[in-house]
C-alpha positions as CSV (number, residue, x, y, z in Angstrom):
1,M,-17.5,-8.2,18.6
2,A,-14.1,-6.5,17.8
3,Q,-13.2,-6.1,14.1
4,P,-10.5,-8.7,13.1
5,S,-7.4,-8.0,12.0
6,F,-6.6,-8.1,8.5
7,R,-2.9,-7.8,6.9
8,L,-2.2,-7.0,3.1
9,L,0.9,-7.3,1.4
10,L,1.8,-5.4,-1.4
11,A,4.7,-6.3,-4.1
12,D,6.1,-4.6,-7.0
13,D,9.8,-3.8,-8.0
14,E,8.8,-0.3,-9.1
15,E,9.3,1.6,-5.3
16,N,7.6,4.5,-6.5
17,I,4.5,2.7,-7.7
18,L,4.7,0.2,-4.7
19,K,4.8,3.4,-2.5
20,G,2.2,5.5,-3.9
21,M,-0.1,2.1,-3.4
22,E,0.5,2.0,0.2
23,N,-0.1,5.8,0.7
24,Y,-3.3,5.7,-1.4
25,I,-4.6,2.5,0.7
26,R,-3.4,3.9,3.7
27,K,-5.5,6.9,3.1
28,N,-8.6,5.8,1.7
29,T,-9.2,2.2,3.9
30,R,-9.1,1.1,7.1
31,C,-9.7,-2.7,6.0
32,F,-6.3,-3.3,6.3
33,D,-4.6,-2.6,9.9
34,K,-1.2,-4.1,8.6
35,I,0.3,-3.1,4.9
36,H,4.1,-4.5,4.4
37,C,5.7,-4.1,0.9
38,A,8.3,-6.2,-0.9
39,V,10.4,-4.8,-3.7
40,N,11.6,-8.3,-4.9
41,G,10.3,-12.2,-4.9
42,E,12.6,-13.1,-1.7
43,E,11.3,-10.3,0.2
44,A,7.9,-11.1,-0.3
45,L,8.4,-14.4,0.8
46,D,10.4,-13.4,3.8
47,I,7.1,-11.3,4.7
48,I,4.9,-14.3,3.8
49,Y,6.6,-16.6,6.1
50,K,7.1,-14.1,9.1
51,Y,3.9,-12.0,9.2
52,H,1.6,-14.4,7.2
53,P,-0.6,-11.8,5.3
54,D,-4.4,-12.3,4.3
55,V,-4.1,-10.9,0.8
56,M,-1.4,-10.5,-1.4
57,L,-1.3,-7.9,-4.4
58,V,2.2,-9.0,-6.5
59,D,3.7,-8.1,-9.8
60,V,4.4,-11.1,-11.9
61,Q,7.8,-10.0,-13.0
62,M,9.7,-8.9,-10.0
63,P,13.8,-9.8,-9.6
64,L,15.1,-12.6,-7.8
65,K,11.8,-14.5,-7.8
66,S,8.6,-14.0,-9.6
67,G,5.4,-13.6,-8.6
68,L,4.4,-16.9,-9.8
69,D,7.8,-18.2,-7.9
70,V,6.1,-16.4,-5.0
71,M,2.8,-18.1,-5.1
72,K,4.3,-21.4,-6.0
73,E,6.5,-21.4,-2.8
74,A,4.1,-20.0,-0.2
75,L,1.9,-22.8,-1.5
76,A,4.1,-25.4,-0.9
77,A,4.5,-23.9,2.7
78,G,0.8,-23.7,3.3
79,V,0.9,-20.1,4.0
80,C,-0.3,-18.4,0.6
81,P,-2.1,-15.3,0.8
82,K,-5.5,-14.7,-1.3
83,T,-3.7,-13.0,-4.2
84,V,-4.3,-10.7,-6.5
85,I,-1.7,-10.5,-9.3
86,L,-0.5,-7.7,-11.5
87,S,0.1,-8.1,-15.2
88,G,1.1,-5.9,-18.1
89,Y,-0.7,-7.1,-21.6
90,D,2.6,-8.7,-22.6
91,T,2.9,-10.9,-19.5
92,F,-0.9,-11.9,-19.3
93,S,-0.1,-15.6,-20.0
94,Y,1.4,-15.6,-16.3
95,A,-1.6,-14.0,-15.2
96,Q,-3.4,-17.1,-16.2
97,Q,-1.0,-19.4,-14.4
98,A,-1.5,-17.4,-11.3
99,L,-5.1,-18.1,-11.6
100,R,-4.4,-21.9,-12.1
101,L,-2.3,-21.4,-9.0
102,G,-5.3,-20.4,-6.9
103,A,-5.1,-16.6,-7.2
104,V,-8.5,-14.9,-6.8
105,D,-8.0,-12.3,-9.6
106,Y,-6.0,-10.1,-11.9
107,L,-5.2,-6.6,-12.9
108,L,-3.8,-5.7,-15.9
109,K,-0.9,-2.6,-15.8
110,P,-1.5,0.2,-16.1
111,C,-4.5,0.3,-13.7
112,R,-5.9,3.1,-11.5
113,S,-5.3,3.2,-7.6
114,T,-9.1,3.1,-7.0
115,E,-9.1,0.2,-8.9
116,I,-6.6,-1.6,-7.1
117,L,-8.3,-0.8,-3.6
118,Q,-11.9,-1.5,-4.8
119,K,-10.5,-5.2,-6.2
120,L,-8.5,-5.7,-2.3
121,E,-11.7,-4.3,-0.5
122,S,-14.0,-6.8,-2.1
123,I,-11.5,-9.9,-1.2
124,A,-11.6,-8.0,2.6
125,A,-15.2,-8.0,2.7
126,P,-16.5,-11.2,3.5
127,W,-13.9,-11.6,6.5
128,L,-14.3,-7.8,7.8
129,G,-18.1,-6.7,6.4
130,E,-20.1,-9.9,6.7
131,R,-21.6,-10.4,10.3
132,E,-23.2,-13.7,11.8
133,E,-26.6,-11.8,11.5
134,G,-26.8,-13.2,7.5
135,P,-27.4,-11.8,3.9
136,G,-28.9,-8.6,3.5
137,P,-27.7,-4.9,4.6
138,E,-28.2,-5.5,7.9
139,G,-25.6,-7.9,7.8
140,N,-22.6,-6.4,6.2
141,I,-21.2,-3.9,8.9
142,F,-20.1,-1.4,6.4
143,V,-23.4,-0.6,4.9
144,K,-24.9,-0.7,8.3
145,T,-22.8,1.8,9.6
146,A,-23.2,4.0,6.5
147,M,-27.0,3.7,6.9
148,E,-27.1,4.9,10.5
149,Y,-24.7,7.5,9.8
150,M,-27.1,8.7,7.0
151,M,-29.9,8.7,9.3
152,D,-28.4,10.6,12.0
153,H,-27.0,13.3,9.7
154,M,-29.5,13.6,7.0
155,S,-30.0,17.2,7.2
156,E,-26.5,18.1,6.8
157,D,-24.7,18.3,3.5
158,V,-24.1,14.2,3.2
159,N,-22.0,12.8,0.4
160,L,-20.6,9.7,-0.5
161,G,-16.9,11.1,0.3
162,M,-18.0,11.9,3.9
163,V,-20.0,8.6,4.6
164,A,-16.9,6.4,3.1
165,E,-14.5,8.2,5.5
166,K,-16.6,7.4,8.3
167,V,-16.8,4.0,7.4
168,G,-13.5,3.0,6.6
169,V,-13.9,2.2,3.0
170,S,-13.0,3.6,-0.2
171,T,-16.1,5.8,-2.4
172,A,-15.9,3.3,-5.1
173,Y,-16.2,0.1,-2.7
174,L,-19.0,1.9,-0.6
175,S,-20.9,2.8,-3.6
176,T,-20.4,-0.8,-5.1
177,L,-21.7,-2.1,-1.3
178,F,-25.0,-0.3,-1.8
179,T,-25.9,-1.3,-5.5
180,Q,-25.2,-5.0,-4.1
181,K,-26.6,-4.9,-0.5
182,L,-29.8,-2.2,-1.1
183,G,-30.3,-2.5,-5.0
184,C,-29.7,1.3,-5.3
185,G,-27.2,4.0,-5.5
186,F,-26.1,6.1,-2.7
187,I,-28.1,9.0,-3.7
188,D,-31.1,7.0,-4.5
189,Y,-31.1,5.7,-0.8
190,L,-30.4,8.9,0.8
191,N,-33.3,10.3,-1.1
192,R,-35.5,7.9,-0.2
193,L,-34.7,8.1,3.6
194,R,-35.1,11.9,3.4
195,I,-38.4,11.6,1.9
196,E,-39.5,8.9,4.3
197,C,-38.6,11.1,7.3
198,A,-40.1,14.0,5.6
199,R,-43.4,11.9,5.2
200,E,-43.4,11.3,8.9
201,Y,-43.2,15.4,9.5
202,M,-46.0,15.5,7.4
203,H,-48.4,13.3,9.3
204,D,-47.3,15.2,11.9
205,G,-48.8,18.5,11.0
206,R,-47.2,21.0,12.7
207,L,-44.6,22.2,10.0
208,K,-44.8,23.4,6.5
209,V,-43.4,22.0,3.7
210,Y,-40.4,24.3,3.3
211,E,-39.5,23.9,7.1
212,I,-39.6,19.8,6.6
213,A,-37.5,19.8,3.3
214,Y,-34.9,22.0,5.4
215,K,-35.1,19.6,8.3
216,V,-34.4,16.7,6.0
217,G,-31.7,18.2,4.5
218,Y,-33.3,19.9,1.2
219,H,-32.1,23.6,0.9
220,D,-34.2,24.1,-1.7
221,E,-38.1,23.7,-1.8
222,K,-38.2,23.1,-5.4
223,Y,-35.8,20.3,-5.4
224,F,-37.5,19.1,-2.3
225,S,-40.9,18.8,-3.9
226,K,-39.1,17.5,-7.3
227,V,-37.4,14.8,-5.4
228,F,-40.4,13.8,-2.9
229,K,-42.6,13.3,-6.4
230,K,-40.4,11.1,-7.8
231,V,-40.1,8.9,-4.6
232,T,-43.7,8.9,-3.7
233,G,-45.4,10.1,-7.1
234,Q,-47.3,12.8,-5.3
235,S,-46.4,16.6,-4.7
236,P,-45.9,17.6,-1.2
237,S,-49.0,19.5,-1.2
238,A,-50.9,16.7,-2.9
239,Y,-49.5,14.0,0.0
240,R,-50.5,16.7,2.5
241,R,-54.4,16.8,1.2
242,N,-54.4,13.1,1.1
243,I,-53.5,12.3,4.8
244,G,-56.3,14.8,5.5
245,I,-53.4,17.7,6.8
246,G,-54.0,21.6,5.0
247,E,-51.7,23.6,3.8
């Protein structure tokens, strides 16, 4: 099944901030195949009517039409995207009004690009990440793809940034998905995956402990032993003895 098209509108009258957000989002996620930018409220409405974006990040205070005006007119036309409002502390009451108009969330300025991207990805995820198979890690295409990549590359120097890039989401959002879908952090899952494979090698009985450690991605036998004991409750040598495999 092909991944559905998903369109994003960014609206902010500070062009340097707008361009920075656009570049950061393009570089760090593949959730949005189309990103449109507007520097005022009228331009934002033109884009909404013409391109029908799915998600909109809009500043409350913009020239010509405010973020609230944009939402009201788009709602009246029946084409309002799912909206995140950008608001300063002195305009927080506007953010509250936006929530009453149906905005899904708000962000207070100043906010980091990572925070903005994670919020936008979380909104896109139900459409892009969830598959018909249902809940759980196998029901989320991002988590499933990450798990498959980690399994295939566990002997390499795998890290969160590398896997997030392969999956096409930000590191912050992938980390959040692991916690939500798997009940553990990225590193904990990677260690559990590696140790489970190490146990299979031990049952085979043909490799020494240091060879097994290397095969599953640990280049320090002592560190491997420490992680193995943390995951299984036994040292590698004790585990081998218990399954009837000699040193």
